[in-house]
C-alpha positions in Angstrom: -87.6 -45.7 4.1 -86.5 -46.2 0.6 -83.0 -47.1 0.4 -82.3 -45.1 -2.9 -83.8 -42.2 -4.6 -84.4 -41.0 -8.2 -83.2 -37.3 -8.0 -84.2 -36.6 -11.3 -87.8 -37.6 -11.4 -89.3 -38.4 -7.6 -91.6 -36.1 -6.5 -89.6 -33.0 -5.4 -91.3 -32.6 -1.9 -90.9 -36.4 -0.8 -87.4 -36.3 -2.3 -86.2 -33.5 -0.3 -87.7 -35.4 2.8 -86.1 -38.5 2.1 -82.6 -36.7 1.9 -83.0 -34.6 4.4 -84.5 -36.7 7.3 -81.8 -39.3 7.4 -78.7 -36.7 7.1 -80.6 -34.4 9.9 -80.8 -37.8 12.2 -77.3 -39.0 11.2 -76.1 -35.5 12.2 -78.3 -35.3 15.6 -76.9 -38.4 16.7 -73.3 -37.4 15.6 -73.5 -34.3 17.9 -75.3 -36.3 20.7 -72.2 -38.6 20.9 -70.0 -35.9 21.0 -72.1 -34.2 23.7 -72.1 -37.5 25.4 -68.3 -37.5 25.5 -68.4 -34.2 27.4 -71.0 -35.2 29.8 -69.0 -38.2 30.8 -65.7 -36.1 31.0 -67.7 -33.3 33.3 -68.5 -36.2 35.5 -65.0 -37.6 36.0 -64.6 -37.2 40.2 -63.1 -34.4 41.3 -61.7 -32.7 37.9 -64.6 -32.9 35.9 -65.1 -29.0 35.1 -61.6 -28.4 34.6 -61.2 -31.5 32.2 -64.4 -30.3 30.4 -62.8 -26.9 30.0 -59.5 -28.4 28.6 -61.3 -30.6 26.0 -63.8 -27.8 25.2 -60.5 -25.9 24.1 -59.8 -28.7 21.8 -63.5 -28.5 20.3 -62.7 -25.8 17.6 -59.2 -27.4 17.0 -60.8 -30.7 16.1 -63.2 -29.2 14.2 -60.5 -27.3 12.2 -58.9 -30.4 11.4 -62.1 -32.4 10.3 -62.7 -29.2 8.1 -60.5 -30.8 5.6 -63.0 -33.7 5.2 -65.4 -31.1 4.1 -63.0 -29.5 1.5 -62.8 -32.8 -0.4 -66.3 -34.4 0.5 -68.2 -31.3 0.0 -66.2 -30.2 -2.8 -66.2 -33.3 -4.8 -69.7 -34.9 -4.3 -71.8 -31.8 -5.9 -69.6 -32.1 -9.0 -70.0 -35.8 -9.3 -74.0 -35.3 -8.7 -73.7 -33.0 -11.6 -71.6 -35.4 -13.7 -74.3 -38.1 -13.0 -77.1 -35.9 -13.7 -75.5 -35.3 -16.9 -75.0 -39.0 -18.0 -71.5 -38.9 -17.4 -70.6 -41.5 -15.2 -66.9 -42.2 -16.4 -66.1 -38.7 -15.2 -67.9 -39.1 -12.0 -65.8 -42.2 -11.3 -62.6 -40.2 -11.7 -64.0 -37.9 -9.4 -64.5 -40.1 -6.6 -61.3 -41.9 -7.1 -59.5 -38.5 -6.9 -61.1 -37.3 -3.7 -60.2 -40.7 -2.0 -56.6 -40.4 -3.0 -56.6 -36.7 -2.1 -58.0 -37.4 1.6 -55.2 -40.0 2.0 -52.5 -37.4 1.1 -54.1 -34.7 3.4 -54.5 -37.2 6.3 -51.0 -38.0 6.4 -49.8 -34.1 6.0 -52.4 -32.9 8.8 -51.5 -36.0 11.5 -47.9 -34.7 11.1 -48.8 -31.1 11.5 -51.1 -31.2 14.1 -49.0 -33.3 16.3 -46.1 -30.9 16.2 -48.1 -27.9 16.6 -50.6 -29.4 19.3 -49.0 -27.6 22.2 -48.8 -24.2 20.8 -52.3 -24.3 19.5 -53.7 -25.2 23.0 -51.8 -22.2 24.6 -52.5 -19.8 22.0 -56.0 -20.7 22.2 -57.6 -20.9 25.4 -56.0 -23.5 27.8 -54.9 -22.3 31.3 -52.1 -24.0 33.2 -55.0 -25.9 35.3 -56.5 -27.4 31.9 -53.6 -27.7 29.7 -52.9 -31.2 30.5 -56.5 -32.4 29.7 -56.7 -30.7 26.7 -53.1 -32.1 25.5 -54.1 -35.5 26.1 -57.4 -35.2 24.1 -55.7 -33.5 21.1 -52.6 -36.2 21.2 -54.9 -39.3 20.8 -57.4 -37.9 18.4 -54.9 -36.1 15.9 -53.5 -39.8 15.8 -56.7 -41.0 14.2 -57.3 -38.1 12.0 -57.1 -40.7 8.8 -60.3 -42.3 10.1 -62.2 -38.9 11.0 -61.4 -37.5 7.7 -62.3 -40.6 5.6 -65.8 -41.4 7.4 -66.7 -37.8 7.1 -65.4 -37.1 3.5 -66.1 -40.4 1.6 -69.6 -40.5 3.4 -70.5 -37.4 1.1 -70.0 -39.7 -2.0 -72.4 -42.2 -0.7 -75.5 -39.6 0.1 -74.7 -37.7 -3.5 -75.5 -41.5 -5.3 -78.9 -41.7 -3.7 -78.0 -43.7 -0.7 -78.7 -41.5 2.0 -79.8 -44.3 4.2 -76.5 -45.7 4.2 -74.8 -42.2 4.8 -77.1 -42.0 8.0 -75.8 -45.6 9.1 -72.2 -44.7 8.8 -72.7 -41.9 11.4 -75.2 -43.9 13.6 -72.1 -46.9 13.6 -69.9 -44.5 14.9 -72.1 -42.9 17.2 -73.0 -46.2 18.8 -69.6 -47.6 19.0 -68.6 -44.1 21.1 -71.3 -44.0 23.4 -70.5 -47.8 24.3 -67.1 -47.6 24.5 -67.0 -44.0 26.4 -67.9 -45.0 29.9 -65.9 -48.5 29.5 -62.3 -46.6 28.7 -63.4 -43.4 30.9 -64.6 -45.2 34.0 -64.1 -48.7 34.0 -60.6 -48.7 32.6 -60.0 -45.3 34.5 -58.4 -43.6 31.5 -60.2 -40.2 32.1 -60.0 -37.8 29.2 -57.5 -40.3 27.4 -60.1 -42.9 27.3 -62.7 -40.4 25.8 -60.4 -39.6 22.8 -59.5 -43.2 22.4 -63.3 -44.2 22.0 -63.6 -41.3 19.4 -61.0 -42.7 17.3 -62.1 -46.3 17.5 -65.7 -45.2 16.7 -64.6 -42.9 13.5 -62.4 -46.2 12.7 -65.5 -48.2 12.4 -67.4 -45.3 10.4 -64.6 -45.1 8.0 -64.2 -49.1 7.3 -67.9 -49.2 6.7 -68.1 -46.3 4.2 -65.0 -47.6 2.2 -66.6 -51.1 1.9 -69.7 -49.9 0.6 -68.2 -47.6 -1.8 -66.2 -50.5 -3.1 -69.3 -52.5 -3.6 -69.8 -53.4 -7.5 -73.8 -52.5 -7.0 -72.7 -48.8 -6.5 -73.7 -46.5 -9.6 -70.5 -45.1 -9.2 -67.9 -47.7 -7.5 -65.1 -46.6 -5.5 -61.4 -47.4 -7.3 -57.9 -46.3 -7.1 -57.3 -45.3 -10.7 -57.9 -41.8 -12.8 -56.2 -39.3 -10.2 -56.4 -36.0 -11.9 -54.7 -32.8 -10.8 -57.5 -30.9 -12.8 -60.0 -32.7 -10.8 -58.1 -31.6 -7.6 -58.3 -28.0 -8.5 -62.2 -28.4 -9.6 -62.7 -29.9 -6.1 -60.9 -27.4 -3.9 -62.6 -24.4 -5.8 -65.8 -25.9 -5.2 -65.4 -27.0 -1.5 -63.7 -24.1 -0.7 -66.7 -22.2 0.6 -68.0 -25.2 3.0 -64.6 -25.8 4.1 -64.0 -22.1 5.0 -67.4 -21.9 6.4 -66.4 -24.5 9.2 -62.6 -23.7 9.4 -63.4 -20.2 10.3 -66.3 -21.3 12.7 -63.5 -23.2 14.4 -61.1 -20.1 14.4 -64.1 -17.9 15.8 -64.5 -20.6 18.7 -60.9 -20.2 19.7 -61.2 -16.5 19.6 -64.5 -16.9 21.9 -62.4 -18.8 24.3 -59.6 -16.6 24.2 -61.5 -13.6 24.9 -63.4 -15.4 27.7 -60.3 -16.4 29.4 -58.7 -13.2 29.0 -61.5 -10.9 30.0 -62.7 -13.1 32.7 -59.6 -13.1 34.4 -58.1 -15.8 36.8 -61.5 -15.4 39.0 -63.8 -16.1 36.3 -61.9 -17.1 32.9 -62.1 -20.8 33.4 -65.7 -20.7 34.5 -66.8 -18.8 31.1 -65.0 -21.1 29.0 -66.8 -24.0 30.7 -70.2 -22.3 30.2 -69.3 -21.7 26.7 -68.6 -25.5 26.0 -71.8 -26.4 27.5 -73.2 -23.4 25.2 -71.6 -24.8 22.1 -72.7 -28.3 22.8 -76.4 -26.7 22.8 -75.8 -25.0 19.6 -74.4 -28.1 18.2 -77.9 -29.8 18.5 -79.5 -27.0 16.6 -76.9 -26.4 13.9 -75.6 -29.9 13.2 -79.0 -31.5 12.3 -79.6 -28.3 10.1 -76.7 -29.0 8.2 -77.3 -32.3 7.8 -80.5 -31.3 6.2 -79.1 -28.8 4.0 -76.0 -30.9 2.9 -78.3 -34.1 2.3 -80.4 -32.2 -0.2 -77.4 -30.7 -1.9 -77.6 -33.7 -4.4 -81.2 -32.8 -5.7 -79.8 -29.5 -6.3 -76.9 -30.4 -8.0 -78.1 -33.3 -10.1 -81.2 -31.3 -11.7 -78.6 -28.5 -12.0 -76.6 -30.8 -14.2 -79.9 -31.9 -15.7 -81.1 -28.7 -16.6 -84.5 -28.9 -14.7 -84.9 -25.3 -13.0 -88.3 -25.8 -11.8 -87.5 -28.8 -9.4 -84.5 -26.7 -8.5 -86.9 -23.9 -7.4 -89.3 -26.4 -5.8 -86.5 -28.1 -3.8 -85.3 -24.6 -2.6 -88.6 -23.7 -1.2 -88.9 -27.2 0.7 -85.5 -26.8 2.1 -85.8 -23.5 3.5 -89.1 -24.5 4.8 -87.9 -27.6 6.6 -84.9 -25.4 8.3 -87.3 -22.9 9.6 -89.6 -25.3 11.0 -86.7 -27.2 12.9 -85.3 -23.9 14.2 -88.9 -23.0 15.5 -89.3 -26.3 17.4 -85.5 -25.7 18.8 -86.5 -22.1 19.8 -89.5 -23.3 22.0 -87.3 -26.2 23.4 -84.8 -23.7 24.3 -87.2 -21.7 26.9 -88.7 -24.7 28.3 -86.0 -27.6 28.7 -82.3 -26.1 28.4 -81.8 -26.2 32.0 -82.2 -29.8 32.0 -79.8 -30.2 29.2 -77.1 -28.1 31.2 -77.8 -30.1 34.5 -76.3 -32.9 32.3 -73.0 -31.1 32.6 -72.8 -29.6 36.2 -74.7 -29.3 39.6 -72.5 -26.2 40.1 -75.4 -23.3 40.8 -73.4 -20.6 39.3 -72.2 -22.4 36.1 -76.0 -23.7 35.5 -77.6 -20.3 36.1 -74.8 -18.6 33.7 -75.0 -21.6 31.2 -78.9 -21.3 30.8 -78.7 -17.6 30.4 -76.2 -17.7 27.9 -77.8 -20.2 25.7 -80.9 -18.2 25.5 -78.9 -15.2 24.4 -77.1 -17.5 21.8 -80.0 -18.9 20.3 -82.0 -15.7 20.0 -81.9 -15.4 16.3 -81.8 -19.1 14.8 -84.9 -18.4 12.6 -82.5 -16.0 10.3 -79.6 -18.5 10.9 -82.0 -21.2 9.4 -82.3 -18.8 6.1 -78.5 -18.4 6.2 -77.9 -22.0 6.1 -80.2 -23.3 3.6 -79.4 -20.3 1.1 -75.4 -20.6 1.6 -75.3 -24.6 1.4 -77.6 -24.9 -1.6 -76.0 -21.8 -3.7 -72.9 -23.8 -3.1 -74.8 -26.8 -4.6 -75.6 -24.6 -7.7 -72.0 -23.9 -8.4 -72.1 -20.4 -7.1 -69.1 -20.9 -4.9 -68.1 -17.2 -4.8 -71.7 -15.9 -3.8 -71.9 -18.5 -1.1 -68.3 -17.9 0.3 -69.2 -14.1 0.3 -72.1 -14.6 2.3 -70.4 -17.0 4.8 -67.4 -14.6 5.3 -69.8 -12.0 5.6 -71.2 -13.5 8.7 -67.8 -14.6 10.2 -66.7 -11.2 10.0 -69.5 -9.3 11.6 -69.2 -12.3 14.4 -65.3 -11.5 14.7 -65.8 -7.8 15.2 -68.4 -8.4 17.6 -66.3 -11.0 19.6 -63.5 -8.6 19.8 -65.4 -5.2 20.4 -67.9 -6.4 23.2 -65.7 -7.7 25.7 -63.7 -4.5 25.4 -66.6 -2.0 25.5 -68.8 -4.0 28.0 -68.0 -6.8 29.7 -66.6 -10.5 29.0 -70.1 -11.7 29.5 -71.3 -9.6 26.6 -69.0 -11.8 24.3 -72.2 -14.2 24.0 -74.2 -11.7 22.2 -72.0 -11.8 19.3 -74.0 -15.0 17.7 -77.2 -13.4 17.4 -76.1 -10.2 16.3 -74.0 -12.1 13.7 -77.2 -14.4 12.8 -79.5 -11.5 11.9 -77.2 -8.9 9.9 -75.9 -12.1 8.0 -79.2 -13.6 7.2 -80.5 -10.1 5.9 -77.4 -10.0 3.5 -77.8 -13.4 2.3 -81.8 -13.2 1.6 -81.0 -9.9 -0.5 -78.1 -11.1 -2.6 -79.9 -14.7 -3.3 -83.1 -13.2 -4.4 -81.0 -10.9 -6.9 -79.1 -13.9 -7.9 -81.2 -16.8 -8.0 -83.2 -15.9 -11.6 -79.8 -15.7 -13.4 -78.7 -19.2 -11.8 -82.1 -21.0 -13.0 -81.4 -19.5 -16.5 -77.8 -21.0 -16.6 -78.6 -24.5 -15.6 -80.6 -25.1 -19.1 -77.3 -26.2 -20.8 -74.6 -28.7 -19.5 -71.9 -26.2 -21.1 -72.8 -24.2 -18.0 -71.6 -26.7 -15.6 -68.2 -27.1 -17.3 -67.8 -23.1 -16.9 -68.5 -23.6 -13.2 -66.2 -26.1 -12.4 
């Protein structure tokens, strides 16, 4: 695979593949090491299932924390790609440096804030007295490493947007391999349990962080990283651009917290912890679908943004078709996998017959509408890459609203188990709305991209 890509001249189909596959594989490995974390935790002797439920509650809180890397990384990298497409590399450099310094400040503030609030967050969002201790241990250690998590994820976007998708993949692979190796050492050999899993994750993120920063500092980079040129004007532009993907991920976390809370409340003392454990397994499976697909859509954003900046509507049109097609193909394959091998996936987490049967059933329910979800992902992320953040944000928040209403209503009207139908309901309704709005707006967007002045108006 080529190390660099010419975003303005390479054949669009092959270019999309070269950008999509490394980021898809990187995110697949990324989610696999998160799942390995949970598999190891679930197999801790005597306490595995309770520990898994406790760490499962931490999952959306950790994602909420990490979403700030998305705010900066996916807010700044499309703008930087547009500037590069327009031949304005000095401005691109100021954007890169400003985003680096912004991540430094955010990391410090978030570390202090989340450490002060973690006990309340765990109690509010689904831990029981039996699972609180495990969640508290994991979240404390993870939050202490916020700097490495945000830097690794946020700055990696600036590698990819310069055409270095292979290096972007290696950033994630490095952390994943480190985590997979360190997990059993700390959890079992050092007998650290949940604390060992969290420590392995932090050290892995530290390795990824060091690699991406050292790579961006190389003078051979088209736009190397520096520490000069911070601009509050650029910060405002980055936040405006990154607000949509940030809210997409942040509200996903909130919805997962609501899911755990509703399952715990309406499952009651007899079923609550069991349903939260099942939900953790189901979410782990869903991540195998959504994370690689998100890697494809986000990894291909540079070709969209660059050609918007360069005023090439034909290449944008071809890229959009290729990206949507890739997502649909991937989700079709995963739908087949769901109905053939999902039971083997669940067995990695538990040998309990009731949890096994429930989790397999819930996975099939949760993933029933992943083909419409593929369209939703592609259109929202590439609309963001085109600078139409408000449209992308509306489409995303519309889906979250449908999901939230279903999460709250279904367990009240039907049963705690009915909560799992919220996902497919939100997927089909939101994908229909997003498709209609995109088909209405896309011709106008293509007409706009023929002048660099339109870029400045968007950002």
